[in-house]
C-alpha positions as CSV (number, residue, x, y, z in Angstrom):
1,M,72.3,100.4,87.6
2,N,72.6,103.6,89.6
3,L,75.9,103.9,91.5
4,L,76.6,106.5,94.2
5,F,79.9,107.8,95.6
6,A,80.9,110.7,97.8
7,I,84.5,111.6,97.4
8,D,87.1,114.4,97.4
9,D,90.1,115.1,95.2
10,N,92.3,112.7,97.1
11,V,90.6,109.5,95.8
12,T,89.7,110.1,92.2
13,Q,92.0,107.4,90.9
14,Q,90.5,105.0,93.5
15,L,87.0,105.8,92.1
16,M,88.2,104.9,88.6
17,T,89.7,101.6,89.8
18,T,86.4,100.7,91.5
19,L,84.4,101.6,88.4
20,Y,86.7,99.6,86.2
21,S,86.3,96.5,88.4
22,I,82.5,96.9,88.3
23,K,82.4,97.1,84.5
24,Q,84.7,94.1,84.1
25,N,82.7,91.8,86.4
26,S,79.0,92.8,86.3
27,S,76.4,91.8,83.7
28,I,74.3,94.9,83.8
29,E,74.8,96.9,80.6
30,K,73.7,100.5,81.6
31,Y,75.3,102.4,84.5
32,S,74.7,105.9,85.9
33,V,77.4,107.1,88.2
34,Y,76.5,109.8,90.6
35,V,79.4,111.4,92.5
36,I,78.6,113.7,95.4
37,Q,81.3,116.3,95.9
38,N,82.0,119.5,97.7
39,P,83.8,121.4,96.3
40,K,83.7,120.4,92.7
41,L,86.3,117.8,91.8
42,K,89.4,119.1,89.9
43,K,89.4,115.9,87.7
44,N,85.7,115.9,86.7
45,D,86.6,116.0,83.0
46,E,89.0,113.1,83.5
47,I,86.3,111.1,85.4
48,K,83.7,111.9,82.7
49,S,86.1,110.7,79.9
50,F,87.0,107.6,81.9
51,C,83.3,106.7,82.3
52,Q,82.6,107.3,78.6
53,K,85.3,104.8,77.8
54,L,83.6,102.3,80.1
55,G,80.2,103.1,78.6
56,M,78.9,104.6,81.8
57,H,77.1,107.9,82.3
58,Y,78.8,110.3,84.7
59,H,76.7,112.7,86.8
60,P,78.7,115.0,89.1
61,V,76.5,116.1,92.1
62,V,78.2,119.3,93.4
63,I,77.0,120.3,96.9
64,D,77.0,124.0,97.8
65,D,75.7,124.2,101.3
66,H,76.8,124.2,104.9
67,E,74.4,121.7,106.4
68,F,77.1,119.6,108.0
69,D,79.5,122.4,109.2
70,D,78.8,121.5,112.8
71,A,79.1,117.7,112.3
72,P,82.1,115.9,113.8
73,T,84.9,115.5,111.3
74,T,88.5,114.4,111.2
75,D,91.1,113.9,108.5
76,R,89.8,110.3,108.3
77,Y,86.1,111.3,108.3
78,P,85.7,114.4,106.1
79,K,82.4,116.2,105.7
80,T,81.6,114.3,102.5
81,I,80.9,111.1,104.5
82,Y,77.6,112.6,105.7
83,Y,76.3,113.2,102.2
84,R,75.3,109.6,101.8
85,L,72.8,110.0,104.6
86,L,71.0,112.7,102.8
87,A,71.8,111.6,99.3
88,Y,68.1,111.7,98.3
89,K,68.1,115.5,98.6
90,Y,70.8,115.8,95.9
91,L,69.8,113.1,93.5
92,P,67.1,113.4,90.7
93,K,63.6,112.6,91.9
94,N,63.3,109.9,89.2
95,V,66.1,107.8,90.7
96,K,64.3,105.3,92.9
97,R,67.1,102.9,93.8
98,I,70.8,103.4,94.1
99,L,73.9,101.4,95.3
100,Y,76.3,103.5,97.5
101,L,79.9,102.3,97.5
102,D,83.1,103.4,99.2
103,V,86.0,103.7,96.8
104,D,88.3,101.4,98.9
105,I,86.6,98.3,97.3
106,L,87.0,96.0,94.4
107,V,84.0,94.3,92.7
108,I,85.2,90.8,91.6
109,N,81.9,89.1,90.7
110,D,78.5,90.2,89.4
111,L,76.7,93.0,91.3
112,K,73.4,92.3,89.6
113,H,71.9,90.0,92.3
114,L,72.7,92.6,95.0
115,Y,71.3,95.5,93.0
116,T,68.0,93.7,92.1
117,L,67.5,92.4,95.7
118,D,63.9,92.5,97.0
119,L,64.2,94.9,99.9
120,K,60.6,94.2,101.1
121,N,59.8,96.9,103.6
122,Y,63.4,97.8,104.4
123,W,64.9,101.1,103.4
124,Y,68.5,99.9,103.0
125,A,70.5,96.7,102.6
126,A,73.9,96.5,104.2
127,A,76.3,94.0,105.8
128,S,77.4,93.7,109.4
129,H,80.9,92.7,110.4
130,T,79.9,92.0,114.0
131,S,80.3,88.3,113.6
132,L,84.0,89.0,113.2
133,D,84.7,91.7,115.8
134,M,82.1,90.8,118.4
135,T,81.0,94.4,119.1
136,D,77.3,94.0,118.4
137,D,76.0,94.4,121.9
138,F,78.4,97.1,122.7
139,N,77.3,99.2,119.7
140,K,73.6,98.7,120.5
141,L,74.2,99.9,124.0
142,R,76.3,102.8,122.9
143,L,73.9,104.0,120.2
144,G,70.7,103.1,122.0
145,N,69.2,101.0,119.2
146,Y,68.2,97.5,120.4
147,E,65.9,96.7,117.5
148,A,68.6,96.6,114.8
149,E,69.8,93.1,113.6
150,G,73.4,94.2,113.9
151,Y,75.9,97.0,113.5
152,F,76.0,97.7,109.8
153,N,78.9,98.9,107.7
154,S,77.9,102.0,105.7
155,G,80.6,101.5,103.0
156,I,78.2,99.4,100.9
157,M,74.5,100.2,101.0
158,L,71.6,99.5,98.6
159,M,69.2,102.3,99.1
160,D,65.4,102.5,98.4
161,L,65.3,106.2,97.7
162,E,61.5,106.3,97.7
163,A,61.3,105.0,101.2
164,I,64.2,107.1,102.4
165,R,62.7,110.3,100.9
166,E,59.6,109.6,102.9
167,N,61.2,108.7,106.2
168,V,64.7,110.1,106.6
169,K,64.8,113.7,107.8
170,A,67.7,116.1,108.1
171,D,66.5,117.4,111.4
172,D,66.5,113.9,112.9
173,I,70.1,113.5,111.8
174,F,71.3,116.9,113.1
175,G,69.4,116.2,116.4
176,Y,71.1,112.9,116.8
177,I,74.6,114.4,116.2
178,K,73.9,117.0,118.8
179,K,72.6,114.5,121.3
180,M,75.4,111.9,120.9
181,G,78.3,114.2,120.3
182,A,81.7,112.6,121.1
183,T,80.2,109.1,121.5
184,L,80.0,108.9,117.7
185,L,83.2,106.8,117.0
186,L,82.5,106.3,113.3
187,P,80.2,109.3,112.8
188,D,78.1,108.6,109.7
189,Q,78.0,104.9,110.3
190,D,76.9,105.4,113.9
191,I,74.2,107.8,112.8
192,L,72.9,105.3,110.2
193,N,72.8,102.5,112.8
194,G,71.5,104.6,115.7
195,L,68.6,106.1,113.8
196,Y,67.8,103.6,111.1
197,G,69.4,100.2,112.0
198,Q,66.0,98.6,112.4
199,N,65.3,99.6,108.7
200,I,68.3,97.9,107.3
201,M,68.1,94.4,105.7
202,K,71.1,92.3,106.6
203,I,73.1,90.9,103.7
204,P,76.0,88.4,104.0
205,D,79.4,90.2,104.4
206,E,81.3,87.3,103.0
207,L,79.6,88.0,99.7
208,Y,78.9,91.7,99.7
209,N,81.3,93.4,102.1
210,Y,84.3,91.0,102.6
211,D,86.7,92.7,105.0
212,A,90.1,92.1,103.4
213,R,91.8,92.4,106.8
214,M,90.0,89.4,108.2
215,N,90.9,86.4,106.1
216,P,91.8,84.1,109.0
217,F,88.5,84.9,110.7
218,Y,86.4,84.2,107.6
219,Y,88.4,80.9,107.1
220,A,87.8,79.9,110.7
221,K,84.1,80.9,110.7
222,S,83.4,78.7,107.7
223,N,85.4,75.7,109.0
224,G,87.9,76.2,106.2
225,E,85.4,76.6,103.3
226,W,86.0,80.3,102.6
227,D,89.5,80.1,101.4
228,I,91.0,82.3,98.7
229,D,89.6,80.2,95.9
230,W,86.1,80.4,97.4
231,V,86.4,84.2,97.7
232,I,87.5,84.6,94.0
233,D,84.6,82.4,92.9
234,H,81.8,83.8,95.2
235,T,82.6,87.1,96.9
236,V,81.2,90.1,95.0
237,I,82.8,93.0,96.9
238,L,86.2,93.1,98.6
239,H,86.3,95.9,101.1
240,F,89.8,97.2,102.1
241,C,88.6,98.5,105.5
242,G,90.9,100.3,108.0
243,R,93.8,102.7,107.6
244,D,96.0,100.5,105.4
245,K,95.0,100.8,101.8
246,P,95.9,98.6,98.8
247,W,97.0,101.6,96.6
248,R,99.8,102.4,98.9
249,P,103.2,101.0,97.9
250,D,103.8,99.4,101.3
251,Y,100.5,97.5,101.3
252,K,101.5,93.7,101.3
253,E,98.3,92.0,102.6
254,R,96.4,89.3,100.7
255,F,94.6,90.7,97.7
256,S,97.1,93.5,97.3
257,G,98.2,92.0,93.9
258,L,94.6,91.7,92.8
259,Y,94.0,95.4,93.6
260,K,97.1,96.6,91.9
261,H,96.1,94.6,88.8
262,Y,92.8,96.5,88.5
263,Q,94.5,99.7,89.4
264,R,97.0,99.3,86.5
265,K,94.3,98.3,84.0
266,A,92.2,101.4,85.0
267,K,95.2,103.7,84.5
268,L,95.9,102.2,81.0
269,L,92.3,102.6,79.8
């Protein structure tokens, strides 16, 4: 399984927590972990040692360019978020499929089914949270892409790198940034949806991108079926979306204890 991350020095421990949860709960034996970074991470040696303990192969992908210097960035959306859009440029040519993951997630069931998904003619697979927040039509209007099945979250994406290498072009991305400017509310995610939303296969968020903030909505949507026991048994990826994060001491939401359990185990490894 090829795994892709794009991080800076602020979230190296979160990366290790995520990797630990993957190893504990997935049935695939071999893992290659690619971490896009600019500049080079200070804890690369620590990450490499941690991956070795998990039986994973670590591949730091250090970017030394200025391609995204003019892209919109904030403290919440650093330049590294754009690297997933052009990941194919920085990855080995023999890598044909990869699963991109944010580091504010936990994997609590087997990733194998998602990773081996038949993408058919799609370039990506991702989940939409629009059934929860009701912004589908607004985002299609804002981004001008009416062919997409929804507004997709870019925090978990299965990527067909062969198709992406053939079709996704840097000039198209830069042109879209220039054209849309301040209308990009979630920059990289908006670009992905605006340019390539019609090429994304929709996967169920309750399984592969469960928004940990939205427990009552999932429960209501399923007429009471998707309770915490259902989540523990069926959900593969818990995603701690938003500003409040489970590694912070004051985080008290549901699943906070579960995250802290994996965090502690990763630190003790």
